N, C-alpha and C positions, 0 to 999 in steps of 0.2 A: 769393671772387669774388661780386660783387653784381650781380644781373641784374634787368631789367624785362621783363615780357612785355607786348607790345602786341597786343591782339586776344585775346579769350577765347572764341572759337568752337570748332569741332571740334578743330583742332590745338592751339590755345592752351590749352584746358582739358586736353587729353591731356598736353601738355608739363608743365603745372603739377602734375598728379596723378602722373605718373611720377617727376618730380623729388622730390616729397614721399614717395612710396612707397619708392623705391629710393635715398634720400638717402645711406645709409651706404656702399653699394656704389659709387655715383657719386663720393662724396667720396674713397674709397680709390683710385679710378682717376685722379681729377683732382688728387690731391695735397693736398686740403683741401676744405672745404665749399663748395658753390655755393648761395647764398642768394637767394631771390626777395624783393626789397625793395619792388617796386612792380608793380602790374598796371594797365594802361590799357585800357579797353574802353568801348564805348558802353553796355553793360549788364552786370550780373553774370550769371554762369553757375551755375545751381543744382547742377551736378555738381562744383563746386569749393568747398571750404571754405577761404577765404582766411585765416581767423584774424586775426592782427595784421598781415598784409601790407597795405601801403597800397594803396587802390583809388582810381582817378581816372577820370573820363569825359573828361578832357583828353588826347586821343591823343598830342599833341606833348610833353606834360610830361616823360616819361622822357628825351627827347633832351638836355635841358639839366640834368637832375637830377645834382648833384655826387656823390650817393651811389650812382650806377649806373655799373658798368664795362662792361656788355654790354646792348645792346637787342636783344631777340628779336622781330622783326617778323613777325606771323602774321595780318595783315589780308587779304592778297591784293589783286590788282588793281594798276593802275599809276597810281592817283590819289593819295589821301592816303598810301598805303603808300610811294610814292616820296618824298614830302615827309618822312616819318618817317625813312627810311633816309638821305637826304641830310643832314638835320639832325643825326642821331645821329653820322654819320661826321664831319661838320664840327665837332662838339663833342668829337671825340677818343674816341668810344666804339666798341668793336667791335660789329658787327652780325651777327646770324644770321637767315636768312630761309628760308622754304619757298616763296618767291614766284617760280615759274618764269617768268611773264610779265615781271616786273620785271627779272630777270637777263637773259633772252633779248633783251629790247628795249632796256634801258638799261644793261646791264652794262658796255659799253665806256666809259661815262662814270663809272660808280660805282666800278669797281675802281681807276682812277687817283686818285679822290677819297679812297678808303680809304688808299692808299699814301701820298698827300701828308700825311695826318694820322697816319701811323704806326699804323694799326689794321687789323684784318682784316674782310673781308666774306665770311662763310661761307654755303654754300648747298647742302649735301648733301641736305637734305630737298626740294629743288626738283625732283628727278628721281626717279621710281619710288618715292616714299614712303619706306619704311623700308629699302629695299635699298641697301646702301652702295656703289653703283656708281661714284660720283664718286671716293671714296677708293680704290677698287680700281684705277681707271685712273690716277689722279694719283700714287698711292704704290705699290700692289702691283705694277703693271705698268710702273713707271718705267724699267726696263731695256729695254723693248720698243718697237719701232716699231709703232704701231697701224695695222692695215690696213683694218679695217672694224668698224662697230658696227651692230647691227640689234636693234630692241627692240619688244616689245609694251608700250607705255608709257602706255596709257590703258585703265583697267579697264572703263569703260562700253562702249566699242566692242568689247572682247574678250568681255564678257558677252553682248552682242547677237549677235555672230557665233557664239558657243558655243551659245546657245539656238536659233539658226536651224539649226545643224548637227544638234544632238541631237534636236530636236523638230519640225523642218521648218516652223517658224513664219516669218511674214513680218516684214520689218524694222519696219514701223510698229507691229505688235502687240507685239513685244519691247521696242521703245523706250518704249511706254506703260507696260509693266511696270517697266522700269528707272527711270522717273520715279517711279512709285508706291513703289518700294523705296528711293528716295533715291540711286540710283547715277547718275542723270542729272538735270540741272537742268531747270527749267520750259522754259528756252530751251537746248536741247541742242547748239547749233551748235558750240561750242568742242570738245566731245567727238566728235560723230559726223562732223564735217567735217575733223577732223585738226589743228585749230589748237592745242589743248592739247598734243598729241603733238609738233607742230612746235616749240613753245617748248622742250620737254624735249630734243628731238633737237638743236636749236641749241646747247644747253649741252653735251651729250655730244660733239658735233663739236669744239667749242672746246677742251675738255679733252683729247680724244683726239689732235687734230692740231696743237694750239698755234696756232690761228687766232683772229682776232677773232670775236665773236659776229655772226652774219649771218642773223638771223631773216627779214628782208625778202626774202632770196634763196631761202628754203626753198620747195619745191614741196609743196602740200598738196592731197589729194584724199580725200573722205569715203567712207562706206560706205552711204549712203542708196540707191544704185542697185543694191546687191547683192540678188539675188533668190534665193529658196530653191532654184530650179533650178540656179543657179550653184554653190551650196554642194554640192548633190547631185552635180553633174557633176564638180566638183573631186575629191570623194571617189572617184568612179568612176575617175578618172585617177591616183589615189594621192596626192592633194594635200589640204591644208586651206587655207582662206582666213583670213588674219590681217591686221589693220590694223597695218602695220609702219611704224616710222621707220627709215630706212636712211641711213647716211653711210659713205662709202668713199673711200679714196684712188684716184685714177686719174691718167692721164698728164698731164692738163691742169688738175688741181685736185682738188676733192672733190665727191662727190655729197651732196645734202642733200634728202631727199624722204620724204614720208609718203603712203601710199596702200594700198588693199587689195592683198594679195599672195598668190599661190599658193605654198605651201611644201610640199616632200615630207613626207608624214605621218610618215615614220620619223625626222625630225629632232626633237631635243628641244624646240625652241622651238615647233614645231607642236602639241605636246601640252599647252601652257599654256592652260588654260581658265578660264571664269568671269571674275571681276573681278581675277584675279591678273596681275602684271606679270612680265616677264623681259627681260633684256638679254644678247645674245650679243656677245662681243668676239673678234675675230680679231687675233692679235698674232704678230709674226714669230718670236719666241723661244719663247713658251709655247704657241702654237697657239690653239685655240678654247676659250673658257670661257663658261659660262652662269650668270647671276646671277638668282635667282628669289625672289619673295616678294610680300608685300602692297604694292601700289603707292599705297595711300591709306589713310585711316582715322585715327582720333584718336591712338591710342598707337603704331601702326606708324610714322607720320610723326614723332611725338614722339621716337621712338628715334633718328632721324637728326638731329633738332634738337639733342638732348642730346649726341650724339657730337661735334658741332661745338663745343658748350659745353665739353666735356672737353678737347678739343684746345687751345682758347683758354685755358682755366684753367691747363693745364700750362705753356704758354708764359708766361702772365702771372706765375705763381709763380716761374718761373726768370728773370724780368725780361729776357725775350728776345722778339724778334719771332717770329711763327709761321714755322717753318722751310720750310713747303711753300707756294709761291705759289698764289694762289687758283685759277688756271687750270692749274696744274702746270708752267708754263713761266715763266721770268723775263719781265717785261714787255717788255724789249728783245730777247727771243728769239722773240717771236711772228712767224710767217711770214705771207706774203701770198697763200696759196693761195686761189683764187677758187672760188666755187660754180659747178659746171657746169650750164648750163641743162638742163631736163628733156628737151628734144628732142635732146640730144647723148648721153644715157645709152644703154646697150645692155643688153638683157635678152631673155628669151623672153616670149611673150604667149599668153594665153587670149583667144579671141574668140568671142562668141555673136552669131550673125546670124539674124535672123528674115526668112524669105522666103516668097513665094507658092509654092504647090505646083505649079510648072511644070517641065517638063524642062529640063535644061541649066544650072540656077542654080548648082549645085555646081561644074560645069565652068568656069563664068565666074569664080567666086570663085577657084578654083585657078589659072586663067590670070592673074588679076591678081597673085596672090602670086608666080607664076613670073616674070612680067615684072619684078618688083622683086627677084628673086633671093632670095626668102624661102622656106625649106624648111619643109614641114609635118611635124611629129612625129606628130600624131594628128588624126584628123577623125571626127566622129560626126554623123550626120543622124538626128534624132529623128522619131518618128511625127507625122503631121499633126494639128494641134489641130482637133478636129471643130467647135469653136465659131467659130473665125475662119478656118479653112482655111490656116493658116500653118505652116511647117515650121522649127523651130529647128535651126540647124547650129552645131556646137561644134568649134573648131579649137585645137590647141596648135601653136605655131610654134617653130622654133629661135631662137637669139639673133639680134637685129637691132637696129639703131639706131632710136631712137624717131621721129626725123623721117621715116625711111623707112616706118615703120608708120603714121604720120599720113597719108602719101600713099596707102597701101594702103586704109586705112579710108575715106578720102574717095572713092576709086574704087569701093569695094564699096557704099557708101551711095548712090552715083549710079546703080547698076543699077536698071532698071525694076522688077525682081521683088523687090528688097530693101525691107523695110518698117521705117521708124524708124531709130534709131541703133544702130550696132554697139556692143555692150558689150565693153570692153577691160579685162582685169585682168593686171597684170604678174606674171611668174613668176620666182622667185629660188630658188637653192639655195646653202646656206652650208656645204657640205662641204669 
């Protein structure tokens, strides 16, 4: 099996080095050697000793190279990477990618192109780094009807929330450290505002439920408004705050949403800290399973890339097409489940309200909730802040439809004694 690696950055170099270091074990599993015959990158990487492997700065060269069977695209983004993938598929070459944005945003066009050319487009490494969660859903859980998937699928956000909980630090302070450590980019928007997680969740939903990729319909909300007092109060209530991607079957479609979430601290996914990732899957036959591990990193992600290579190599040597469809379902068996708008979902809520220290404010808030038939599970009124004379009120509600909660928040914010915006965090339990 002859491959070309396009992109020799963090994941590209890791893939090259793991293939070289573990070549005998990989060959034994793949049914024969996997040989890197070409590397295309804008520059050499000093961590890779290419030896006699051909190196080129022409990123498109491997796509039409007759000596290449598989193109491994590890550039990232949806610009030149998309050109590479389309060209390689059109030239009848299998493609492996770790590019979640490309799959989530353009996969509906790329998978038919691969099928039309009799090749495979594999993407295990695009979600949760080295955790083999795509293979688990697509193959290990093939007997099951998937009911829900919830994941901590961005290590940067998880690192920030962990530091805020363990050390009481402010969001901006931890973000600056994450950037210094290389966990967050100079522009951290994709990580902290949930876009990166939404790309990955879109892919998970497609594989879990057999639906087309619907990234544009995903609801995304970031963690930049989370305050240390929210983290402390969540703990006091027996919860932890995690930035979750959640997709779930419901009566009128599927949910597809990324946002900060309170989870009971006793649940396993609530205990996933630092830069680690975890994906919880609820299935009808097996029940609940949790997949945990490194969600990024050079060799962790390379592990998933090479797993796809081994699958393709096995099928290639048997002169057969890959037996498992890319999304786990035959192309003609995909269903048309729609994404439910965020205002139609139902969950419990944590509300933080900042009010003037006047009598009757709490009673007015409770009256608004009562008018909308929303029950309060817990309510806490903190001490008055001596600097500004304001009183924080913290509420946990029972389950309610989001559009009803929108009306409640509008009414609370309209009260004369309420200052600023109400902080809302959704509450979920996956028991």
